[in-house]
Backbone as a printed PyTorch tensor [residue, N CA C, xyz], in Angstrom:
tensor([[[  0.9480,  -1.2030,  -0.2360],
         [  0.0910,   0.0340,  -0.1640],
         [  0.9380,   1.3090,   0.1000]],

        [[  2.1050,   1.2460,   0.7940],
         [  2.7750,   2.5660,   0.8090],
         [  3.4410,   2.8700,  -0.3220]],

        [[  4.0230,   2.0890,  -1.3230],
         [  4.3550,   1.9860,  -2.5960],
         [  3.4980,   2.5700,  -3.5070]],

        [[  1.8670,   2.1150,  -3.2540],
         [  0.9960,   2.4850,  -4.1190],
         [  0.6860,   4.3410,  -4.0800]],

        [[  0.9630,   4.4300,  -2.6110],
         [  0.6090,   6.0030,  -2.1180],
         [  2.1040,   6.8120,  -2.4770]],

        [[  3.0590,   6.1380,  -2.5730],
         [  4.2660,   7.1200,  -3.3400],
         [  4.1520,   7.2130,  -4.7280]],

        [[  3.6240,   6.5190,  -5.3200],
         [  3.3030,   6.5840,  -6.7450],
         [  2.1800,   7.2860,  -7.1890]],

        [[  1.2050,   7.5980,  -6.5320],
         [  0.1900,   8.3020,  -6.7060],
         [  0.6110,   9.8920,  -6.2900]],

        [[  1.3640,  10.1860,  -5.1240],
         [  2.2070,  11.3640,  -4.7170],
         [  3.0050,  11.6740,  -6.2080]],

        [[  4.1380,  10.8380,  -6.3260],
         [  4.6570,  11.2700,  -7.7880],
         [  3.9270,  11.7210,  -8.6350]],

        [[  2.9950,  11.1460,  -9.1240],
         [  2.1100,  11.3310, -10.1510],
         [  1.7090,  12.4760, -10.0520]],

        [[  0.7280,  13.0540,  -8.7910],
         [  0.1750,  14.0800,  -8.5290],
         [  1.0980,  15.4500,  -8.6250]],

        [[  2.3090,  14.8790,  -7.6920],
         [  3.1680,  16.0850,  -7.9480],
         [  3.6620,  16.6370,  -9.4300]],

        [[  4.1400,  15.6410, -10.2760],
         [  4.3160,  15.9220, -11.4560],
         [  3.1480,  16.3690, -12.5240]],

        [[  2.0310,  16.1400, -12.4420],
         [  1.1140,  16.6410, -12.7680],
         [  0.6260,  18.1710, -12.4930]],

        [[  0.7790,  18.2870, -11.0870],
         [  0.5680,  19.8650, -10.6580],
         [  1.8070,  20.8480, -11.0860]],

        [[  2.6540,  20.0510, -11.0800],
         [  3.8760,  20.9210, -11.4150],
         [  3.6550,  21.2900, -12.9610]],

        [[  3.5410,  20.3540, -13.7580],
         [  3.4550,  20.8600, -15.0960],
         [  2.4750,  21.8510, -15.5280]],

        [[  1.1380,  21.2580, -14.8870],
         [  0.2880,  22.5900, -14.9090],
         [  0.4380,  23.8340, -14.5050]],

        [[  0.7950,  24.0870, -13.4750],
         [  1.3120,  25.2780, -12.9180],
         [  2.2060,  26.0040, -13.6040]],

        [[  3.5570,  25.1440, -13.9290],
         [  4.5320,  25.6290, -14.3980],
         [  3.9730,  26.3830, -15.9920]],

        [[  2.9520,  25.5440, -16.5140],
         [  2.6930,  26.4720, -17.8840],
         [  1.9410,  27.1770, -17.5330]],

        [[  1.2220,  27.4680, -16.4730],
         [  0.0910,  28.6850, -16.5150],
         [  1.5520,  29.9780, -15.6230]],

        [[  2.3920,  29.6530, -14.7150],
         [  3.5490,  30.4250, -14.3870],
         [  4.1730,  30.9070, -15.4630]],

        [[  4.7010,  30.1270, -16.5550],
         [  5.2370,  30.9150, -17.4610],
         [  4.3270,  31.7930, -18.5330]],

        [[  2.9010,  31.3300, -18.7330],
         [  2.0470,  32.4090, -19.1450],
         [  2.0690,  33.8780, -18.3580]],

        [[  1.8300,  33.2770, -17.2670],
         [  1.9530,  34.7130, -16.4130],
         [  3.6000,  35.4810, -16.2890]],

        [[  4.6110,  34.9100, -16.4630],
         [  5.7690,  35.4980, -16.7350],
         [  5.9970,  36.1330, -17.6510]],

        [[  5.6970,  35.6540, -18.8850],
         [  5.7040,  36.5170, -20.3110],
         [  4.5550,  37.4270, -20.8020]],

        [[  3.6240,  37.2180, -20.0360],
         [  2.4430,  38.1090, -20.2980],
         [  2.3950,  39.2600, -19.3000]],

        [[  3.2290,  39.7090, -18.5220],
         [  2.9640,  40.4370, -17.3090],
         [  2.1400,  41.8880, -17.5150]],

        [[  2.7960,  42.4700, -19.1830],
         [  2.4960,  43.5740, -19.6440],
         [  0.9460,  43.5740, -19.9270]],

        [[  0.6070,  42.6630, -20.3950],
         [ -1.1230,  42.2330, -20.5880],
         [ -1.9060,  42.1990, -19.3630]],

        [[ -1.3900,  41.3100, -18.3550],
         [ -1.8470,  41.4240, -17.3920],
         [ -2.2460,  42.8020, -16.4140]],

        [[ -1.3540,  43.5960, -16.8520],
         [ -1.0540,  45.1220, -15.5940],
         [ -1.8730,  45.9380, -16.4060]],

        [[ -1.6660,  45.8380, -18.0260],
         [ -2.3910,  46.8720, -18.8650],
         [ -3.7550,  47.6490, -18.7840]],

        [[ -4.5450,  46.4810, -18.3970],
         [ -6.1860,  47.1580, -17.9380],
         [ -6.0630,  47.8970, -16.5670]],

        [[ -5.2170,  47.8270, -15.8540],
         [ -5.4460,  48.3920, -14.7610],
         [ -4.4760,  49.8000, -14.4190]],

        [[ -3.6380,  50.0040, -15.2610],
         [ -2.8920,  51.0870, -15.4000],
         [ -2.2090,  51.2470, -16.5880]],

        [[ -1.9420,  52.4510, -17.0480],
         [ -0.8810,  52.9720, -18.3990],
         [  0.3790,  54.1540, -17.8910]],

        [[  0.4040,  53.8420, -16.1290],
         [  1.8200,  54.7110, -15.6810],
         [  3.1840,  53.6010, -16.2170]],

        [[  3.6940,  53.8330, -16.9500],
         [  4.8960,  53.0190, -17.5140],
         [  5.8850,  52.2770, -16.1120]],

        [[  5.9590,  53.1400, -15.2680],
         [  6.9170,  52.8120, -13.9050],
         [  6.0270,  51.6300, -13.5850]],

        [[  4.6770,  51.8590, -13.1900],
         [  4.0820,  50.6080, -12.6570],
         [  4.1390,  49.5960, -13.1980]],

        [[  3.9080,  49.5860, -14.7460],
         [  4.0110,  48.5210, -15.6670],
         [  5.0190,  47.4490, -15.6070]],

        [[  6.3370,  48.4420, -15.5410],
         [  7.4210,  47.3700, -15.6760],
         [  7.8660,  47.2450, -14.1880]],

        [[  7.5810,  47.4590, -13.0970],
         [  7.4120,  46.7940, -11.8720],
         [  6.7530,  45.8200, -11.8250]],

        [[  5.3710,  45.9210, -12.2830],
         [  4.3300,  44.6920, -11.9520],
         [  4.9560,  43.8550, -12.8630]],

        [[  5.6920,  44.0900, -13.8810],
         [  5.6490,  42.9960, -14.9550],
         [  7.1390,  42.4120, -14.7170]],

        [[  8.0570,  42.9170, -14.1900],
         [  9.1780,  42.1830, -13.4120],
         [  8.5810,  41.3510, -12.1710]],

        [[  7.7950,  41.6540, -11.3650],
         [  7.1160,  40.8100, -10.5460],
         [  6.4130,  39.6980, -10.9160]],

        [[  5.8600,  39.8480, -12.0970],
         [  5.1230,  38.4240, -12.4520],
         [  6.3120,  37.6550, -13.1550]],

        [[  7.2970,  38.2300, -13.7160],
         [  8.2560,  37.6220, -14.2950],
         [  8.9250,  36.8090, -13.5280]],

        [[  9.2390,  37.2740, -12.1210],
         [ 10.0160,  36.5740, -10.8770],
         [  9.0390,  35.3420, -10.3920]],

        [[  7.6820,  35.9670,  -9.9400],
         [  7.0320,  34.8840,  -9.5400],
         [  6.7550,  33.7750, -10.1230]],

        [[  6.2750,  34.0240, -11.6830],
         [  5.1580,  32.9470, -12.4600],
         [  6.4870,  31.8310, -12.4960]],

        [[  7.6360,  31.8680, -12.6300],
         [  8.5190,  30.9430, -12.9300],
         [  8.5880,  29.6330, -11.6470]],

        [[  7.8310,  30.5230, -10.4950],
         [  8.1020,  29.1510,  -9.3150],
         [  6.6840,  28.6470,  -8.8840]],

        [[  5.8720,  29.1410,  -9.7300],
         [  4.3830,  28.4360,  -9.8360],
         [  4.3430,  27.0590,  -9.6800]],

        [[  5.4000,  26.1460, -10.5620],
         [  5.0390,  25.0290, -10.8310],
         [  5.7820,  24.3240,  -9.1820]],

        [[  6.9460,  25.0100,  -8.9260],
         [  7.5580,  24.5270,  -7.6470],
         [  6.7200,  24.3170,  -6.2750]],

        [[  5.8090,  25.5740,  -6.3540],
         [  4.9460,  25.8870,  -5.1200],
         [  3.7280,  24.6560,  -5.4200]],

        [[  3.4750,  24.5530,  -6.6340],
         [  2.4750,  23.5460,  -6.6000],
         [  2.9510,  22.1120,  -6.3060]],

        [[  4.2710,  21.6340,  -6.5150],
         [  4.7170,  20.4610,  -5.8140],
         [  4.9190,  20.3950,  -4.6350]],

        [[  5.2240,  21.4290,  -4.1340],
         [  5.4100,  21.8160,  -2.7850],
         [  4.1800,  21.5940,  -1.9310]],

        [[  2.8150,  22.0720,  -2.3440],
         [  1.6290,  21.9220,  -1.6350],
         [  1.2890,  20.6620,  -1.6640]],

        [[  1.4760,  19.8510,  -2.7960],
         [  1.1930,  18.4440,  -2.7930],
         [  2.0950,  17.5250,  -1.9790]],

        [[  3.3630,  17.7220,  -1.9250],
         [  4.0730,  17.0800,  -0.9540],
         [  4.0210,  17.3770,   0.2250]],

        [[  3.5640,  18.6140,   0.6220],
         [  3.5080,  18.7570,   2.0630],
         [  1.8130,  17.7040,   2.7740]],

        [[  0.9690,  17.8760,   1.6780],
         [ -0.3190,  17.2850,   1.9250],
         [  0.2250,  15.7320,   2.3790]],

        [[  0.8220,  15.0780,   1.1010],
         [  1.0460,  13.9430,   1.4080],
         [  2.0870,  13.4120,   2.5780]],

        [[  2.8310,  14.2950,   3.1710],
         [  3.8270,  14.0260,   4.0860],
         [  2.3880,  13.7870,   5.7140]],

        [[  2.0190,  14.8960,   5.3180],
         [  1.2990,  15.0790,   6.6360],
         [  0.4630,  13.9820,   6.4850]],

        [[ -0.0020,  13.5640,   5.6030],
         [ -1.1670,  12.3000,   5.2780],
         [ -0.2380,  10.9360,   5.6730]],

        [[  0.7790,  11.0540,   5.6230],
         [  1.8070,   9.8520,   6.1590],
         [  2.3110,  10.0130,   7.5680]],

        [[  1.7850,  11.2920,   8.2350],
         [  2.3650,  11.1660,   9.5070],
         [  3.6000,  11.5610,   9.7410]],

        [[  4.3490,  12.3470,   8.7330],
         [  5.5950,  12.4150,   8.6430],
         [  5.6400,  13.9930,   8.0150]],

        [[  5.8220,  14.6860,   9.5190],
         [  5.7130,  16.4210,   9.5270],
         [  6.9310,  17.0050,   9.6290]],

        [[  8.0700,  15.9870,  10.6230],
         [  9.2420,  16.7360,  10.7020],
         [ 10.2950,  16.8050,   9.3110]],

        [[ 10.4210,  16.2490,   8.5360],
         [ 10.9170,  16.3660,   7.6170],
         [ 10.6550,  17.8990,   6.9290]],

        [[  9.5020,  18.0290,   6.8190],
         [  8.5310,  19.3840,   6.3650],
         [  8.9330,  20.5530,   7.0790]],

        [[  8.9200,  20.4050,   8.3150],
         [  9.2440,  21.3360,   9.5280],
         [ 11.2510,  21.7790,   9.0460]],

        [[ 11.8410,  20.8590,   8.7660],
         [ 13.1380,  20.9660,   8.7030],
         [ 13.4790,  21.5760,   7.5980]],

        [[ 12.8090,  21.2350,   6.5510],
         [ 13.0700,  21.8280,   4.9390],
         [ 12.5660,  23.3430,   5.2220]],

        [[ 11.5660,  23.5930,   6.0150],
         [ 10.6350,  25.0350,   5.7240],
         [ 12.0280,  25.9010,   6.4910]],

        [[ 12.2540,  25.1450,   7.6490],
         [ 13.2720,  26.1170,   8.5270],
         [ 14.4010,  26.2040,   7.7880]],

        [[ 15.0030,  25.3490,   6.9290],
         [ 16.2370,  25.6510,   6.0250],
         [ 16.0280,  26.8810,   4.7690]],

        [[ 14.7130,  26.4110,   4.3510],
         [ 14.3820,  27.5570,   3.6560],
         [ 14.2620,  29.1210,   4.0280]],

        [[ 13.9280,  29.1740,   5.3890],
         [ 13.7000,  30.3440,   5.9840],
         [ 15.3520,  30.9770,   6.2070]],

        [[ 15.8300,  29.8290,   6.7470],
         [ 17.3830,  30.2210,   7.0250],
         [ 18.0030,  30.8370,   5.3840]],

        [[ 17.6780,  30.1870,   4.3040],
         [ 18.4930,  30.8030,   3.0730],
         [ 18.0310,  32.0600,   3.0510]],

        [[ 16.6930,  32.3870,   2.5350],
         [ 15.9830,  33.6630,   2.6730],
         [ 16.5270,  34.4890,   3.6360]],

        [[ 16.6500,  34.3170,   4.7880],
         [ 17.3340,  35.3050,   5.7560],
         [ 18.9430,  35.6250,   5.4020]],

        [[ 19.3420,  34.8080,   4.9730],
         [ 21.0280,  34.8070,   4.7990],
         [ 20.7570,  35.6900,   3.2030]],

        [[ 19.9970,  35.2670,   2.3520],
         [ 20.4780,  36.1610,   1.0900],
         [ 19.8550,  37.3320,   1.1740]],

        [[ 18.7000,  37.6370,   1.9170],
         [ 18.0810,  38.8870,   2.5300],
         [ 19.1990,  39.8420,   3.1660]],

        [[ 19.7820,  39.2330,   3.9790],
         [ 20.5390,  39.8350,   5.0410],
         [ 21.9060,  40.5810,   4.1180]],

        [[ 22.2660,  39.7580,   3.2180],
         [ 23.5330,  39.7110,   2.2760],
         [ 22.9920,  40.7630,   1.5210]],

        [[ 22.1760,  40.6780,   0.8410],
         [ 21.6240,  41.9340,  -0.1950],
         [ 21.3800,  43.2110,   0.6310]]])
């Protein structure tokens, strides 16, 4: 049964990552089209386009992460998730402090 659960998790992660990565690429490369109906101020359009370009590229990773979080909690193994999130927080803090 555990092998089946891992296979379902893997397929779900791959499917969600592919779907959300495709949507994220669409968002990343069409930032001007998304912002255009709301403002015509060039500085705002450039800033918002940059934001969408940066965040759109991680949609697939975030989708896979959410699926894995749910799977690990369902398996009763929340400790690895806590450790990974603490590592991610440490990296963000270190890079932010450096910048």
